[in-house]
C-alpha positions in Angstrom: 101.0 81.4 104.7 98.4 82.5 102.4 100.5 82.5 98.5 99.2 85.8 97.8 101.0 89.0 96.4 100.3 90.6 99.5 102.3 88.2 101.9 104.8 88.2 99.3 105.7 91.3 99.9 105.2 91.4 103.6 108.2 88.3 103.4 110.2 89.7 101.2 110.7 93.4 102.8 110.8 91.8 106.1 107.4 93.6 107.2 104.7 92.2 109.4 101.2 93.1 109.0 100.7 95.3 111.4 103.9 97.8 110.8 102.6 98.9 107.3 99.6 100.1 105.4 97.4 101.3 107.8 99.3 103.7 110.1 100.3 107.3 110.7 103.4 107.3 111.3 104.7 111.4 112.9 107.8 111.6 111.0 109.0 110.7 107.5 112.5 110.4 106.4 114.2 109.2 103.1 117.5 108.2 102.9 120.1 107.5 100.3 121.7 104.4 100.0 124.2 102.2 98.1 122.6 100.6 95.5 122.3 96.6 95.8 122.1 97.5 99.9 118.6 99.4 100.0 116.9 95.6 102.1 120.1 95.4 104.7 119.4 99.2 105.7 115.8 98.2 105.7 116.5 94.9 107.5 118.6 96.7 110.5 116.1 100.3 111.0 112.9 98.2 111.5 114.9 96.6 114.4 114.4 99.6 116.2 111.6 100.2 118.0 109.1 102.7 116.8 110.6 102.8 113.2 109.0 101.7 109.6 111.6 101.6 107.1 110.3 100.7 103.7 112.5 100.3 100.4 110.1 100.9 97.4 109.5 98.8 94.6 106.7 97.9 91.9 105.4 94.7 89.7 106.2 95.2 86.1 104.8 93.5 83.2 107.7 91.6 81.2 107.0 89.9 78.2 109.0 87.2 78.6 108.8 83.8 76.2 106.6 85.2 74.7 104.3 85.4 77.8 103.6 88.6 79.5 104.8 88.0 83.5 104.7 90.3 86.6 107.4 91.0 88.3 109.0 92.4 91.1 111.6 95.5 91.0 112.9 98.3 93.0 111.1 101.3 92.4 113.5 104.4 93.5 116.9 102.5 93.5 119.0 103.6 96.0 116.0 105.1 98.2 114.6 104.0 101.9 111.5 105.6 103.5 111.7 106.0 107.2 108.4 106.5 109.1 108.6 107.2 113.2 106.7 108.3 116.2 110.2 109.2 117.4 112.3 112.3 115.7 115.6 110.5 114.3 119.1 112.2 113.4 121.7 112.0 110.8 124.3 111.4 112.9 122.5 107.9 113.2 120.8 106.9 110.3 124.4 107.6 109.0 126.0 104.9 110.9 123.8 102.1 109.3 125.9 100.4 107.3 124.8 100.9 103.4 123.4 104.4 104.5 125.1 107.2 102.5 123.3 110.2 104.4 120.1 111.1 105.4 117.9 113.5 102.6 117.6 117.5 103.8 116.1 120.0 102.5 118.1 123.0 102.4 117.5 124.7 106.0 114.3 123.7 106.8 115.4 120.1 108.4 115.2 116.8 107.0 111.6 115.9 108.0 109.6 114.9 104.5 106.9 118.1 103.6 104.7 119.0 101.2 104.3 116.5 98.4 107.1 114.5 99.4 105.5 113.8 102.7 102.7 112.9 100.5 104.5 110.8 98.3 106.4 108.4 100.9 102.8 108.7 102.9 101.0 107.0 99.1 104.0 104.5 98.9 103.7 103.1 102.9 99.7 103.0 102.0 100.5 101.0 98.8 101.9 98.4 101.3 105.5 99.7 99.8 104.9 97.9 96.3 102.7 99.7 93.6 101.0 96.9 92.0 100.4 97.5 88.1 98.1 99.9 86.8 95.1 99.0 84.7 94.5 100.7 81.4 91.6 100.8 78.2 93.1 101.3 74.6 90.8 103.2 72.0 92.6 103.5 68.8 95.5 105.5 69.5 94.8 106.1 73.2 95.1 105.0 76.7 93.5 105.7 79.3 94.7 104.6 82.8 90.8 103.6 84.9 92.3 101.6 87.7 95.5 101.4 89.6 98.1 103.5 91.3 98.7 105.6 87.6 95.0 107.0 88.4 95.8 109.0 91.0 99.2 109.6 90.5 100.1 112.8 91.2 103.0 113.1 89.3 102.9 113.9 85.6 102.8 111.2 83.6 105.2 112.1 79.7 105.5 109.5 78.1 103.9 105.5 76.9 105.4 102.6 75.7 102.7 100.8 74.7 104.3 97.8 73.6 105.6 97.7 76.5 102.8 98.4 78.3 105.0 100.7 81.3 104.1 104.9 81.5 107.4 107.6 82.0 105.9 109.4 85.2 108.0 112.7 86.4 107.8 113.4 89.9 110.0 115.1 92.9 111.9 114.3 95.4 113.6 116.5 98.2 113.6 119.1 95.3 114.8 116.2 93.0 113.5 115.6 89.9 112.6 112.1 89.3 111.3 110.0 86.3 110.0 106.5 87.1 108.3 103.9 85.0 105.5 101.6 85.9 103.6 98.9 84.2 100.2 98.4 83.4 98.2 96.0 81.7 95.5 96.4 78.8 91.7 95.7 79.5 88.8 96.0 77.4 86.0 99.0 78.5 84.1 96.7 80.4 87.0 96.5 82.8 88.0 92.4 82.2 
């Protein structure tokens, strides 16, 4: 097996190459799970035909022993996205050990719509893992020039230049979420 980031993601999340990234699923849902049980929920649901479960993760740059290292961390603790060709019902999904409930809109059902669906599709297009963005620093200004933060549909509300992270304000099924994503500095030439 090649030792690449993509193969690490696939092995660690339990996906196979033909199940993630390039597919266009008809229906998308979001589950709220007990913290720490997201991966077991993914394993269980991925054994079902016609359904792909994804626990979104992010690569984070951390300073360890004086060196910047990339480590994988949960992106949205407690949340799992389901991509399906068939309708899924909360009565079945909520029986999976570790699932608290399938999220739903007030009176509009539980299939993700609008910006929520776009965000879930974006997660799938990232193969379930959000990579580190690249930024150019010009004095006190930071400009994201490549990576997921460049295309982020949420609002970048804060930068921590020392820790190389940006705080993003998102909405998911009507709930406001704030997440931190990493970026690396590059010089203006792109290296």
